N, C-alpha and C positions, 0 to 999 in steps of 0.2 A: 797186677796184684789185687787191684780193687774190683776187677771185672771177671773173676773166675766164675764159671757157671755154678748155680746152686744145684745140688744133686742129692740123691737118696742117702748119702753118707753123712749128711748134716742133720743134726737135731732140729726138729720143727719143720722139716721138709717132708712132703708127702712121699711115703715109701714106694708107691707104685707109679710115681710120676716120672716122666722123662726130664732130663736136665733142662734148666731154665737159665738163660743169661740174666744177669742182674737187671739189665735195662729192659727186659721183657716181662718182669714180674707183674707190672701193672696190668698187662693184658690177660692174665690168667683168670680174672674174675673171682679171686679169693676173698673171703670175709672171715673175721675172727669167730663169728658165730655160725659159720657154714660147716659143712662136713668134709671139706677137702683137706684142711690143714690139721695135723695132729697136735695134741697138747703134751707137754707144755710148749708154749709158743711165746717168744719174747717179741714185743712190739714197741714201736716208737710212734708217738702221735706227731704227725708232720707239722701241724699248726703250732704246737708247743715248741718244737725244735726251732722253727723259724722265729717265733716270738722271743725265745730265750737268747738266740744269737744277736738279734737286733737290740734287745733290751740291754744286754751286758755291754755291747759295743757302744751304745749310746751313753751308758753310765760312765764308761771309761773316757769317752770323748769329753763329756761334761767336766770330768775331774782333771783333764789334761794329762792323762797317762795312756800308755800304749798297752795292748793286750797281746800276749803270746800264749794262747790256750794250751793247756797241758794235754797233749795228744794221747797219753797213756790212759786217759779216762775211757775213751771209746776205741782207740787204735783203729779207727775207721777212716779210710781215705775219703769216702764220700762226705762224711760229716766235717772232717778237717778242711776239705776243699770249700765247703759252704762257709765255714768260719773265716777262711781267708778272703773269700769273696765279700763277706759282710764287713771286712775292714781290719782283720787281725794283722798285726805287724809281722808276725811269724808264728812258729809253733815251738812248744816245749816238749821234751821227752825225758825219760828216766835213764836211757842208755843208748849206746850206739846202734844196737840192733833195731830199736824202735824208730830211730831216725830215718831208716829206709822208707818207712810208710809216709813220713812227712815229705820226703823227696817225691814219692809217687803222687802225693796230693798237690804238688806244685809249689810248695813253700821254698823260699830262698834264704830265710833267716831262722836260725834255730838256737835254742838254749837247751843244753843237756843239764838238767837240774840235779846233778849228781857228780860224784867224783869219778873222773876217768883216769886210769893208771895202768890197767892190764895191757900187756904187750899186744894181745889180739885186738883189743879195742882201739889202741893207738894206731896200729897198722891199718885197721879197717877204716878208721876216720881219716887217716892220711890218704888212703886210696880214694875215698869218696870226694875229698877236697881236691885231689888231683884231677879226678874225672869231671868235677863240677866246680871250676874256679869261680863261678858266678855266685856261689852260696857263701854265707857266713855262719860259723858255728862257734858258740861260746860254751864252755863247760866250767864246772866248779872245782876249786882247790881249797883245802882247809888245813893243810899241814905241810911242813917242810919235808917230811918223809914222802908224801905223795909227789911233791914237786921234784925231789931228787930222783924218784923212780922215773918220772917223765924225762928228765935230763939224761939219765942213764940210757933209756930206750932210744932217745934221739941220737946219742953218741954211738951206741951200738949199731943202730940202723943207718947211720950216716944220713939222717934226715935233718934238713935245715929248715923245716917248717916252723913258723912262729905261731904258737898256740894262743888263741884269744881266750882268756880265762877271767872268771869272776871269783874273788875271794868270798868264801861263805862265812857268815857269822852265825853262831849257834848259841845254845843255852846249856848251862850245867845240868847234867843228868838226862839230857834229851838226846837228840839225834846227832848228825854231823855238824861241823862248823867250828870255827875258832871260838874259843870261850871268852876271849877278852881282846881289847884293842892292841895290847903289846904283841900277842901272838900274830894277829892279823897284819900288823905293821911289819913285823919281821918277815912274814911270808911275802907281803907285797914288795918289800925291798929285794928279796931273793928273786922274785919274778922279774922285777925291773932290771936287775943286774944280769939276768940270763939272756943268752942269745936266742933262746927258743921260746921265750915268753913275752906276752904283752898283756898288761893288766887293764882289762876293759871296764871293770866296775866291781860292785859289791852286791852280794845276794844274801837273802835270809828266807827261812821258811817258818811261818808262825802258826801253822794249822794245829799242831799238837798242843799249843799253849792256850788255844781258845777255850772259853768256858761259856756255854750257852746261857748260864744263869747270871753271868757277870754283866753289869750295865753301869757305865758305858764301856769299860775296858778292863780286862784282867791285868793285874799288876805285872805279870810275866811278860805280856805283850808290850806294855809301856816300857819296861826295862830293856826289852830287845830293841825297841825303837831308839832309845837313848844310846845303847851300845853301838848300834849301827851308825848313828849320827856321829858319835865320837870317832869311830874308826874311819868313816868317809872323810871327815874333816882332817884327821891326822894324815891320811894318805895324800889328800889334796895339798896340804901344807908342805909335805915332803916332796911333792912333784913327781909322784911315782906312776901316774896314769900313762898307759901306753897307746891311747887313741884319743882323738880330738873330742869325741862325745863320750861322756861317762854314763855307763848303764847301771842303774840301780833297780834291783828286782826283788819282789816279794811274792809269796804264794798266792793268796787272794781268793780262795774258794769259800771259806766260811765267814770271815770277818774282813772282807776286802775294804770296807770303809775305815776300820780301825787301824789297818796297817798302812794306809795311804801316807801318813807322815814320814815313813821310811823312804819313800821313793818320790815324794813330791814336795817342793817348796824349799829344798836346800839350795843355797847360793854357793857355787864353787867357782874355781878359776876357769873351768871349762863348761860347756853346755851339758845339761843332764837330761837323760831320757829315762823316765820312770816307767817300769814295766811290771804288770800283774801277769801271773801265770795261771789264772783261774781255769779249772777244768770241768768240774762237776756242774757248773751252771748250765751247760748245754742241754742236759736232760733234767736237771734238778732232781728232787726226790720227794718221798712222802714221809720222811722221818728226820734224819740227822741234819741235812742242809735246810730242810723246811723250817726247823726250829730256829736255826741261825738267821734265816732270811726274815722271819717275823720280827726279830729284834732289830735287824738292820733297817727294815722299812720304817719301824717306829723311830729310830735314831735319825733317819734321813727325811722323815715326814712324807714318805711316798705311799701311795695307795695301790699302786700296781707293781707286781714283782715278777719273779720267774714262775714258770708253770711246770708241773711234773709231766714228763713226756713218756717215761718208761713204765711199761706194765708187762707182767708175765701172765698169760692166760693159762688156766689149768682146768682140769675136769674133776668132778667129784667121782671117785672110783669106788668108794665104800662109805656106808654109814653104819658102822658095826654096832653102835649102841646109841641111845638117846643122848643128844648134846655133843656128839663127836662126828665130824665128817673128815674123811681122808682125801686130800687132793693129790694129784699125780705130779707134783713138783716138789723138789727138796733142796738139799744143800748143793747139789750139782747144778742147780738151775737159777737160784735166787740168792741175793745178798743176805747175810745174817750176822755180819761182824759188828754192825752198829745197833741193829734191832731186828726183830722179826718182821717179815713182810706183812702188809696190811690188806685185808680184803676190801676191794673198791667197788667192783661191779659184779652182778649176778644175773645169769640168764638160765631159765629152766630149759631142759632139753627141747630142742626144736624151735625155741623162740628166736626171733630175728632182731630183737632189740634188748639191750641190757638195761637193768635198773640198778640204782645204788644198793650195795650190799648193806644189810641191816647193821646198825651201829654195834650190836652186841657180838657180832662175829669176830673172832680173834684167832690168829695163828699162834698157838702156844709152844709148839716144838716142830723141829724139822728132822727128818731122817734123810738118808742120802737121796732118795727118790720120792719122798712123801712129805706133805705138810699136814700137821695135825691141827685142824681148825675146830675150836670149841664154839658151840652155838647155844644160846639160851633155849631151854626145852619149852618155854612158854611163848616162843616167838616163831617167826618164819623158819621153816626147815628146808635145808637143801636136800635134793634127792640124787641118787646115783645117775650120772649122765649130765647133770647140770654143769655149767661153766662158771668159773669164778676168776676174775682178774685181780691179781695181786699188785699192789704198789710196793716199791722197795725203798730201803734206806741205804745210802751210799752206792751210787750207780757203778763205780769202778769195779766192784767185785760181783756185779751181775754181768757186765759186758764181757769179762774174761771167761765166762762160761758158755759163750755163744759165738759160733763162727759167722752167723748171719742173724739179722733181725728184720722182721717185716715192718715196713713203714705204712701207717694207716691214716685214714682221714678220721674226722671226729665221730663218724658213724660206724667205724670199724672195718670199712672196706680197705683192702690192701692196695696201696697206690705205688709201692716200690719196695726197695730193700737196701740194706747196707750190709757190708761185710766187714769183718774185723781181722786183725793180725795176731790174735792170741793163739 
């Protein structure tokens, strides 16, 4: 799955080139400013990737919590394998389909940070666990209705598997999750009473509650922490845990310092393993997560943080009027759900070294295949054929637009590649 050859059917691959195995990409002599690779071209800076993996793992180690990176950010077995080798406890995924890529990456412990209840998913997960008895998989439950659906499937399928599950706590008006301790306790009791369930712990996702302007903590996040604590303590007092070590897990991509109290420091009747499922740290970004990190570094008193690794190289294909340049990348190529991409680097046609893009250059709009970049008329002007590297905000929705990405060194030489499962 991870080593399929790159070929002309893939965006960003040279149209006239023969197929290239992933492991042979470094030998092609490609460069982002060369003429061999078409644009748009998604790239990952190798030094930033390695820095980010080491930085986040070291931060989690210092705090005494484990890391199960969310694989859906990249869905790249090459990157996930590196995360595991850096020290990750396991991997997180959003559904059973994605979990296949984690198996390919070599992980043995998984969290499906979502509700599992469809017959097809339960059947597939049961088959995976039968084929791989050495792995552990935990998934979320948040209602008696979901749990009853699982029990009905188990009975109908004559499946005696005991599912390892985490009760999810949520917030009114937000996404999934039990809204209060009473709901969660009733669900925990139903799981404990069931022959097909084992309550492994409690989970929450705080990302949508974060506010980059709030310092030190949004009230909604504080309320979630209290609600989770109350639920965990009630379950503990009722003796409903199904395994010796209790797993407490939170999202941890934007405000991973503020959510730590959910998963760290509680004294229960059994040992506790705190788990962050941070995903976007591996590439970081130039917008949404960069703003959150600035706040986090200030709160933590840190001077070094994550580095943005992901860039999409484009070409100026038209300068139809003064102050406007059209780049050949659009909504099909770059993230735009959090903010517009940011011009980072600029190289005139034929140049072999890029320079910082002028501060006044801004992408104001995206079409399907075009970026509308406004430039001050009294400043440096891009010309047709120039190359512009765009930084993005929210890496998840750029990765899912690319079947492969070039890995580059700090000078722009292509040193390898990653593939994705989107």
